N, C-alpha and C positions, 0 to 999 in steps of 0.2 A: 504493498499499499504506500509507504515513504517513497519507493522508485517512481510511482504515477503522479504523486504530488509534485517531485523534483522535476519530472519531464515536462508535466503541464507548464509548471511556474517559467521553466527555460522557454517553451514553445511559444507563450503569448509574446514577449517582446520579439521573437524571431518573424510570426505571423505580422506584427506592425510593420516591422521592417521590410518585409516583401510587400506589401501594403503600399509602403511609402515608396518602393523601388516600381510598381507598377501604376501607381497614381501619384505622381509628385507634383502635380497642380494642386490634386485635392488636399494633400497633407501639408502643402506650404501655408494654404489658407485654413487649416484647422484650427478652430478655435477663435478664429479672427475674422469669420466671414461677415459678422454683425457690424463690425465697425464702419464697412465701407457703403456709401451710398450704392455704388453699381459696381459691377465685377472688375475687380483690378488686375492690371496686365503684368502677367509675368513675363521676364523675357527668358528667350531659349536658352542662355547661360546660367540663369538660377535653376531651371528643370534637369540642365545637362549635371550642373554642381550636386544638385539633391539626387539624381540617380547614381552618380558616381560615388556618392559619401554612401547610401544604403547598398551598393553593389561591394565595396569594400567591408561593410558590417556584414553582409551575409554571408561572406568568405570567412572573416576574421572570427567572428562569435561562435561558428560550433568549434573552431578549433583551440579557443581559449577555454571554452567548457570542457571539451576534452582532455585537456593539460590539466586542467583542475581535478577532473573526477578520477585521472590516473594518479594525479598527486595524491588526492584525499584518501582514495581507497587502497593506497600500497603502502600506508604508515600501519 
């Protein structure tokens, strides 16, 4: 039962990161859409920047978690 809790806890941020990669424009406006009277224009460079950050995190996040678990359970 503990494993299921740990896995679900770690998959929630991973799912959010995948959502950010797939919908960078929506994720940039998350929580701030109400302060604008009309739809703000998001530049292409901001979208590419957000997708690059999300892709790097998608690659690094599992590696860090695997290293952490190997270290914790090898003691």
